[in-house]
C-alpha positions, 0 to 999 in steps of 0.5 A: 500500500502506498500513500496518495500524497505525503499527507496521508494521516495516521489515526489511533482508531479504526474509525479514523477520527483520532489523528495521531499527528503522524503521516504515512510517507512510504509504502507500508504492509497492511494487516487488515482492512475495515468495511462500511455496511455497504461493503466499501473499504474505509480504512486500513490497519498498519499496526496496533493503534495505527490506521489510515483512511482508504481514501488517502492511500492506494492499495496493491494488496491482494486477497481478503485480509479482513477478519471472520468470526465463526461460532464454536461450541465445546471450546475453552481457553486458558491463559499461557502465563500467570499474568493472565490475558488482556481483553479487547472490545474488538475482534482485531484486538486493537482496543484494550479494555482498561485494567481488564484481564482474564485470570490464569486460574480457570477455563473460559468458554469460547463463543466464537473464533476469529480467523484471518484471510488465510484461515489462521485463528488470531483471536477468540470471542468470550462474550459480547465485545470481549476478545483475547488474542489467540497467542495469549491463550491455549485452546481446548476442544477447538470447534474450528477443526473437523472431528474424526480426523484420521492420518494415513501414511503417504508420501508426496510433495505439496507447495505452499501458496501463502505463508502457512502456519505449522501445527504440532497436532493433526487437529490443528489446535496447537500452533508452533512458533514456525511459519513456512514461506510462500512457494516452498515445497514440502515432502509430506509423510502422511495425509489427514482426512476428515470423516467424509474422506476429504483431505484436510492437511498433511504431515511432514518431518520437522527436525525429527518430529512430525508437524502438520499443515492445513490443506488450505495453505498448499497447492494441489498434491504434485504426486506421491504414493499413498500408504496402506495404514490408517492412523486413528486417534483414540480418545483419552482413557478409552483403550488399553492393551496388555503386554503380559509384563513382557519386554515387548519391542517398541517401534518409532513408526506405525508400520513397525519397521523401525526398532527404537531400541526400547522395550516395554517395562516388565514391571507393568502389564496395562498400557494406555493407547493413544492411536491405532494403525489399521491396514487396508482391511480395517484390522488393527496392526499396531498401537501407539502408547504415546509419543510415537512409541508403537507396538505390534498388535500381535505382541499385546492383547487388546484390553478394555474399551469404553464408550465414554471419556472422563475428565476432572471437574473444576475444584469446588463444583456441586450439583443438585439431586432435588432430594431424589434417590437417584441410582449410584453406579460404580462405573462411568458407563452407569452399568453397575448399580451400587446404591442410591443417593440419600434423600436428606440431601440436595447438594452434592460435590462433583469431582469428575464428568463422563462424556459421550462421543459427542462431548455430552455429559452422561454421568458425574462422579460424586466421589470414590467412583460413585457415578450418577447419571447426568439426567438425574442431576441438575446444574442449577436450582431455583433460589429466591432472595436478594443480592447486594452487589457493587458497581463494576463487579463481573457478570458471567454467562451460564457457561462461565464466560465473562458477559459484563459488569454490574452497572450500579451499586444496589440490591438485585433479585436472585432467581437461581444458584449454580457453580461456575468454574468451581465457584458458587454463583447466583442468577440476577436476571437472564443466563448472561447475568450470573454473579459470583456469590463471594463478591457480595451478600445474599439475603434469603427471601 
């Protein structure tokens, strides 16, 4: 982009109303552009806090550099450092919310991802006018990527068609601090496909480890031979194998052709499985026990599998039984009943959650493997009373994400109670108006 004349002013806001006193005098790379409701480009962003009017410059940029918001579900973020992460009012993360950061002690639910023209995630939306930079947080369960991705060993070459982000995982959730330049040729070692058989990415050797690149960032495959093995990720905690406490050979490849020189420890017999390798007939021929430590299927015995995955609940979480004698089970699949809840109590501490393949909660562990079906418990219950809150106190949505603040001091009516991120919260209005109970005083009706 070049200035039309030597007087192209630089502004500190994207509305180009606050003149910074500086002027653009040479060709400059732009980061993004902004359009009016009619789709006309009205401003360009040069850097954080630096904008120019479109009428004052001539742009020779190619491609759409605007940002796109896409709703996601089942996605949370945590801060990468103890200092927290700054919140912004805009998806370009240029306008900071003064003195407002998300803390490092809890997870925050994401309602939308923000991507640039190349499809790279640059920010996450937590609530209305509340965004964090993607580089400041770690995302879990990113709804931006396809589920059911399989990896097939293959060889060939592809060429990058723009600056391409490199990822450590086949779900494209964890970006490496590396990008590959435009028009670079890569020799791939595997192909990633979604549940419909569409190619979504490629794996390649990156200084001794496998990295991944999105298919959107490369030209069509220029040729190569596809292998017969299909690599599938196994959900955590759902599959094990039994080595019989034998010193089974460990290989560094799924084809089990490269002896790593290691053996399984004879002190143990049960091993968790991270991935499986299947031949063209769908038969499992090898198991990955983590970090590309493969063992032949013929050297071990397949262990138990589960239809659910389990994970920890935030410390301090409680659920409600409505004083019902709900059945207690000894397993997260809720197949072995061992008793019933005491009808003298309504509120129960929850330590783990079991989810089905779609991520829906099916059971909760109330301690010591005492599992109760999710359908028999409630996340919140009705509560009457008033709450004395101070102006500026944070409000949250029912999923635990920040939604705003209390506008003025006063007493507010209470409608319900729940636990958000392990902390008791009361409802002051709709599902975007929950307040942490410890931040004020509750008075029963």
